[in-house]
N, C-alpha and C positions, 0 to 999 in steps of 0.2 A: 315492383316495389322493394326494398332491402327489408328484411323482418329484424325489428326491432331488437336489441339483444337484452336476454333476463335478469332482471334487478335481481340481490339476492341479499342479505344482511351477511355480517362476517360469521355469525354462527352458522347460516346456513350453508354456507361454503365452507365452514372447517368442517360442519359435518360429514360434508362428501369424500375427504381424504380417511384413507385408512390406516391402520396399524403396520409399517413395514412400509411403506411409500415413500418413494424418493419426490423433492420437492426441488425444483431450480427456483429461488428467488431474483427477483429483479432488484437493482441498487450498484450501488461502488462506497462503499463507506456509509454511514446511516443513510447517504444521499440517494434518492431514489428505491429504498428500501420500503415492500411495505409494511405496514404496522397494523392492520385492524383485523386481518386474515390470521398473521401469525399468532397474537394474542388472541381470539378466538378459540384456534388450532391448542394454545397451552391449557385455556381453561378448559377444553376438551378435554385434553391429555390426563388434568387434575380429579374428575369428574371421574373419567372411565378407571383408574389406576384407585379411586378410593372405593371402586364397584369390584378390586380384583381382576381389572380386567387389562392386558397388557396394551402399550399404545406408545409406539416411539416412531420417528421420520427419520431418512435419511436428506440432510440439509445441506444444500449447494448455492453458494451464491456467486458473487461477484466480487466482495472483498468482505470488508467487516460489515456489522448493518449495526441497528440499533437496540434498544430496551426490550422493545416490543416484539421481534425477531427474536435473534438470538438470546438474551438475556429474560423473555419470556419461558421461553422453550425450554433452555436451561432449567431454569428457576423449576418447572412443572417436570423434568426430567423424561419429557420428551424427545431427546437428539438422539437417534441410536449412529450416526456418524457425521460427522461435519467436516468440507474442506471450500475454500483455501485458505482462510485469512479468518481472522475474529479479533478482537479487543473488550470485548465486553468482561468484565470481572466475575460475574456469575459462572458464565461458559469453562473460561480460563481454569476456574476453579474446579470444575466439573473435569475439563480435561485431565487436569495435572493429577487429579486423583483418582482417575483411571477408569471413571464411570461414560465419558464421552469419545470414541475413536476418535481419533481425528487425524487429518493427513496434512502437512503443509505441503503446498505446490506451488511452483510459478505463477504467476495469475495469467500470463501469454499465453498458455495453455490448457485452463480450463475448458474454456466452450471449446478446443478443437478436443479434449480427451471425453468430454460428452458426445462429441459426432463419430468418435473412433468406437463408441462402445467402452472406454476404460474405465467408467464409472457407473457402470450398469444403467438400466431403465430406467429415464427419468417418466413418472406418473403425469406429474404436477408442473404448468408454469403459474406462477402468481406473479403479476407484473404491476407496479405502481405505475399509473399514466395520467396525465392531462388532459388528454382527450380518448376517445377511440368512436369508430364510426361502426356502423352496422355492416358495411363492406368489407370489417377486419383491417382496417388499417389505424394502426397503435402509436400515439405520442407519450412516449417516456417520459419522463420529468427530471429531476437533476440528476439521474445519474444513469448509468446505461449499463454498463459491466456485460454481462454473459446473455442480455434479453434477446438477440435473435437468434440463436441456437438454443436458448432456452425454449421459446417458444415455439421453434421448428421440430423440439425432438419430443416433448412433452406429448401426452396423448390429448390433454384436456387443460385449459389455459381458464386462471380465473384473475379478474380485471379489478385493482383498486382503483377507483378515479376519485382521483384527489383532487378538490376544488380550492387548497391552500395554494396550486401551484396554478399560472393559467396557461390558457388553451394558445397564448401568443407563443408559447416555446417549440412551437411547430416551426421547422426550420434552422433551430438549435444544432439538430441532431445530424451526424451525418453515418447512417447504418449501411456497415458493407460487413459478408460474411466472404472470405476466402474460399476454392475451391480442396478439397482435402487431395492428397497424393494420390496418385501418380498425376494429378491435373491441374495441381494449384501451379498458378501465376505469379507473376511477380505482383504486387502492390504496388498503384501508381501513384505514389505521395512523395513530394519532389520538395516539399516547402510547407512548413505546418499548415498552413492556410487552404491547401488543396483539399478538395472535396470529392470523394469519386462515389458516392453508395444516395443512398435514400435519406428523405427529412424523416419516414415512418416507418415502420416496422409491421409489417403486411404479412397477415396470417388467413388462414379458411376461416371465415365467420360461425361454422359449425364445431369447431375446436372452443369458442368460449364457451363456459358452460354458464357464466353471469358475471355482472358484473355489481362489485360492491360501490357504494360512495362513500365517501370521507370527507374531512376538511380537517386533517392534522400536518401542523410542521415536520420537517424533518429533523431526526432526533441527535443531530450533531452537537456536540459540547463545544463551547465556545474554547479559545485559544489564550493562554497566560500571555498577563506584559513579557516582553522581555527581561530575563534578568542581566546583570551584568554579565555571569558568564555566557550566557547566548548572544548576547552583544558582542562581545569578544569574539566568537566562533565566527559568527556571521559578518564582523571586520575581518578577521582573518582571511576568510575563504575570498572576501571581494578584494582584499590586497593580492591574495595570489593569481587571482583570474588575473586583474589589470596589470600585473608585473607578467604574467604571459602575454598579454597582449602588446605589453611593450617590447616583449624579446619576441614580439612576431610570433609565435608559435599557438597562438590563436588570430585567425584573422581578423583584419579590420572593420570588417562588418560584423562582427562578434559570431558567436555560434548558438542555437536553441538550444536551453535549457531543461533538464528535467530535475523538478524536488521531490524529497519525499513530504510526507505530511506531519505535522505537531509544531513543536514551539521553536527549537530548532530552526528547520527549513523555512518557518516566518521570518526568524532574525535574519537567516542570511540572506533570502530575499528582499528584504527592507532593505540589508547592507548592502546591498547592490543597485539596489533601485536609488541611493542618493550618492554611491560613489562616483566622483568626476572623471576615475577612467575608463570608464565602463559604458557605453554607448547603449540604446534603446536594442532590445532584444525579444525575443520570440520565442515562445516556450511549448517543447512538444513532452507533455508528460501525462499521469495518469490523474494527479487529484489537483484541482482548481482550490486554491485556497483564500484563507480571508488576503494577505498580502497582497497577492497578484492582482484583486482587482484596484485595490489602490493605485497600483504600478499602469494596468490599465488603463484607469483613467487621468495619471498624468501622463500617458504617452510613452514611459520608459517599458513598458511591455505593450510591443506592438501587435502581438497576437499570442491566444492562448489555446491552444489544443489538447483535449485530457478526456477522461471518461467520465468526471463527475463535478458538480462546484458544493466540492465538503466545505460549506460555508457555514459561520455564524448566520444566524435567522433574520438579524437587523442587516448583514452583509446579503444575503441573499434577497429580500426584500427588495433592496435596495436595485437592484440588478430586474427585477420585477417591473419597477419603477420605471424604470428606463429602460425597456427590451430594444429598442430601436439603436440606442447607441451602443448595446453588445452585441448585437445581432451580426454586425460585420469583424468583429473582432475577438469570438469563440464559438468555438466548435467542441462538441461532446460526441466522442464514438465506442464504439464495443474495445473493451479491454483488449482483444486479441488482436485489436488494430492500435491502439495507444500504446500499449509496452511489444509492440512485434517489434523481435531484434534485427529484423529486415531492415527497416525501416529507421531504428536506433543508430545503426550503421552507415545507413546510406545517409542521413542529413548530419552526422557529425555532433550529437549530441554532445553535451558538458551534462554531466550527472553528480547529480549532490542526493545524497544518501545518509541516514544516522545508521549510528552502531550501538549495539549494548557494550561489546568492548574490541577491542583492538590488540594483536599481538605484537612482539617489537619487529616481526618478520612484513606485517601488513595483511595476514590474515584476520577475516570480519565474521564476527560471530554476530547475528541483529536479530535472534530469535529465542534464546536459552539462557534461561538464568542458573549460574553455575552448573552448566552443562547438562540439567535433568528436566529444569521447569520450564516447561513453555508461555513464553510472552504473549508474542499476537501470530507469529509467523514472517516467512520471508517475501509476502506482496510481491512488488514488481521490481525488488532492487535488483533480482540477480538478472530480471531480463535486461534492464538497461546498463548495470555495471557492465559485465560481460562485452556488451559491444559497443559502447562508449567511444566518442575521440578520446575523453578523458573523465574519470572516475575518481570522484573525491567522497569520502566518508568522514563524517564529524562526529562528535560525543566530548560532552564533559571530560576534563582527566581523572575526576575522580569521582563516587558518589557514597550517598551515606555518612554525609560529612568527614570523606577521607578515611574512613574505614575500607573501604572499596576503592583500587585501581583499577581504571579502565585500560590500562595499556598493561599488559602480562605479556610473560613467556610463552605461552602458544595458549590460543582461546579456549575454551570448555567447549564449545560447538563450535563447529566451520561453516559458514554458508557463502565464503565469497572467498575466493583464498588469495595468495599475494598476487598470483600472474595477473588479476583484473582487477587489481587496484593502483590509482595511479597516486595518490596522496592522502594523509590523514593530516587530519584538524582536528586542534582541540583548543580550547583557549589559551592553553599555553604557547602554540605556536602550527607552524607546518613541519609537514614532513612531506617530502616530494620524493617517491621513491622509484622515478624512474631511471633507468638504466644506474641500476646497483644491485651490488650482490648480497648475498644474505648480511654480512656480518656490517656492512655500510647501511643498509635499511635498518638494523637493529639499533645500530648506535643514532642514526637521527632521527628515528622514532622516540629513543630515549631521552636525546639532550632535546627536540625542539617540541616534545608531545603530552610527556609523562609529566605530573606532577611534581615539583621540588621534594616532595616526603618521599616520594619512592622511585626518584633517580639513582641515587646510589645503592641502594636493593637491586634495579633490574639493570645496573651496568655490573653491579659486581655478579649478578649470575652470568654476563656474556663473559664475563672475564674467568669466570671457574671452569669454563668448557670449552678453552681454546682449542685451535688447530684442527678444524674439522672444517667444512663447504658451508655449513648452518653449524653456528654455535649454540647447539642446541642437547640436552641431557633430557633422555623420556623419563628419568627416575624422579626428574625434580620440576618438569614442565608445568606439573598443575601442584607446586608448593602452595604456590600463596594461594589459590582456591581452597586448598584443605589445612593451610592456616585459618581463613577465616570461617569455614564450617567448626574448627576446634574454638577458636577464640573471638570470632564475631570482628575481626580485623585481619586485614592481609598485608601489614605492615612486621618487621620483625623477622623473616625469614632468616635461618641460617645454612645458607649454601654448604656452608663446611660437611654438614653430615650427609652431604649427596658425596662426596668426593670420594673417591679408593685410590 
């Protein structure tokens, strides 16, 4: 007979973790992220700090997490380093103040970098589950992330058994870890609905030091209603894809879609869902968000593969109330598989991600404000963009009531180069960059995507520095950013000052 797993309080679990330990947490976005143990760990850190004792831990996750993890630990000044992606305001403040070491990383490589030893020794895996057996079978909840590798690499495992998620989630997950070089083989996924692994994570039960029972909802924030700008961006994306179908550059049966997370992504999927020129399609993505669930119910999305259900709580509950309907229509995978470049290239994904800024040549900044302040991180956008059948980046043309242009002469931080970007789309229009030389791309982006208040200024930049393959001037490339830093507005740059 199997020995029952020991029960612990969150405080008791946190007391087992020592200063300097590295912890790998479950989840992918706040979906599936632990809450009770990291919050208790933050409280312990505050107590130890008040006693003059050091206490910081390394934090490795699938992606962003919730306020009880990143937020609480950041406020307690308990994070020594953090990777690969975050979106918490308090943690972001600590990172940009230089108090927390943060290194950005493509999400598809986090698990393998743990296995390779690139991130050091992992002492603990803290995993949210809806079910765990004495034999060591773990059923995770609404997000998978790096859990299979975290459980295997960690010395010890703490389970948060969260009754807010039903045990009926068993069967929604497809847990698979590839072998490492030189023994790695192809990953045999040939369509989004293929399953190649196990519905559970299997571990040596002796590694599980305790189970903390909780009943807490995911700390996923809601999404804003679509604005006129995001609606127009969505419509432009849908129109572009429909025109590509009409031109037979997209097959008649369409191709699987990857979509980023956020309000623009929701608006894009909403527009695609009602566009008469776009047939029902499948998704092979990392984050399954609110708009996808409505499209699954309507039949517009035939199947959705991702690493998390990053949903508002009422939408997530609607799935839990109708598990059998969704069981054959949704699968959740480790991010190493959901974001795997091999599979992205094989399936021929159309990828749609959001930019902070784009330059006139098609280079994309996804991560930094004014070149130095980290926003969230690159996430999975690079995994998908570089390997896509067609890669699209979207953004509003302006920010801060027009004081900032999202279209600039040169991005202040480069995450995706012009070589990987098929199209840039704003509410102003569409710039199809395929087969264009740098000057053609520049004029197309300015004419079609820039806000009218910035078109003249940007065209003047191109015209001031002709007679080269790429009409760029190193001394002037960041003049709009410098103008904003000096005056709070990017408008009014005088390019003549840079002419010699």
